[in-house]
N, C-alpha and C positions, 0 to 999 in steps of 0.2 A: 518451577521456573520454565519459562518458554523462551524460545529464540525467535526474535522478530527480524524480518528483513524489511528495510524501509527504502523505497525508491522516492527520492525527493531532490529536486535541483536547487532549492533554496537552502544553502548550507546552514544558515543561522536557524531556520525553522527545523531542519533535520536534527541539529544538535540539541535544540530544545526538546523535541520529541524523544530523542534518544536518552537524554538526561532523566526525563520523567519516567520512561520505561525502565531504565536501569535502577532508578530509585525504588521502583516496585519489584526489584529483584529479578528482572529478566535480562537476557542477553540481547544485544542489538547489532545488526550489521547494516551499515549505511551504504547506499549506492546512488550515483547520480544519473545513471542511464539504465534502460531496461536490459541492455547487453550485459552490463556489469552485474545487475541483479540476477539475471538468468544464470550467469557463471557462478555466482555465490550460491544460488539455489541448488545447483548441481553438486557443489562441493560440500555444502553444509547441511545439517539436519535443521530445516526451517519449520517452525510450528505455525507461523502466521505471517502474512505479507501485508504491508501498508504501501499502497502505490499512488503517487501523485499522477493524475490522469494526463496533465500537460507538462512536459519537460521542455525547458528552454535551453538553447545553446547560443553560441555567438551570433548565429544567423536568425534567431527568432525561435519559434516553436519547432522542436525536433520531432521526427517520427519515431524516435527511440524512447517513447514514453510509456505511461501506464497502460494504455489500451493494448499495446503490443505485449507487455509483460503479462497482463491478466489473461489475455486470450491464449498465449503460449503455455502458461502454467496450467490452465484448465484443460488443455489438450495433452499435457504431459502425464507421466505415470503417477505423479503425486497430486492429482487434480483435486484431492479432498482437502488440500491446504486452504484454510480460510483466507480470504482477501478482503481488505478494506480499501476502497478507492476514495481518495481525497482530492479536493479541488476547490479553488476559490471561485470557479466559474459556475458551480451549481447554484441554483436559487433564482435563475431567470429562465425565460423560455428556451433559449439555446442551451444553457447549462443543464436544464432539466432533461432535454433531449439526450445530451451526452451522458448524464447520470443513468438514464434508462438504457442507453446503449452499453455502458460499461457493465451494468448488471446482466444484460443479455449475454455478453461474452464471458461472464463468469464471476464478477465481483459479488461478494455476499452482502455487503453493506456499502453505502456511500456516506461520507461526512463532508460538510461544507466548511471550508476554511473561512474565517478563523474558528477554531473550536478549542475548548479547554482540554489539556492533556488527560484530565480525569475522565472526560467523556470518551476519549479514545480507549483508555484502559478498561472502562466498563464494557464497551462494545467488544473489545478484544477478548475480555474474560468470558463473555457470553458465547462468542464464537468458539473459543477453545473448549469450553464446557460441552457445547453441542457436538463438537468433533469427537470428544471422548465417549459420548453416549452411544 
């Protein structure tokens, strides 16, 4: 059993992911901002992080999103924690540039929304196995 930390501003999507992950017998912590995710990361034993690259707040896109989380985690003492970056913006020229940037700052894998929960679980499983080797 692994503990997943999910940064996602879409509550409905986050709950769908969490339900699928829990169904696979893993624990899940949901956060809506990178600040909250970093706080949870420091308090809990996190095995893998799923981070939405773009987080929205009442004023539009927030700077408290996945890029901040990924870069901060990779500079932290537990930088070996696998990170999956997710976004609906990947798949076009600008989105592909963002995907490349998020990998440069430390994400292990990017997934384009929408994706099937099983795809996420398969990617997470591979990353967790690699971490144990």
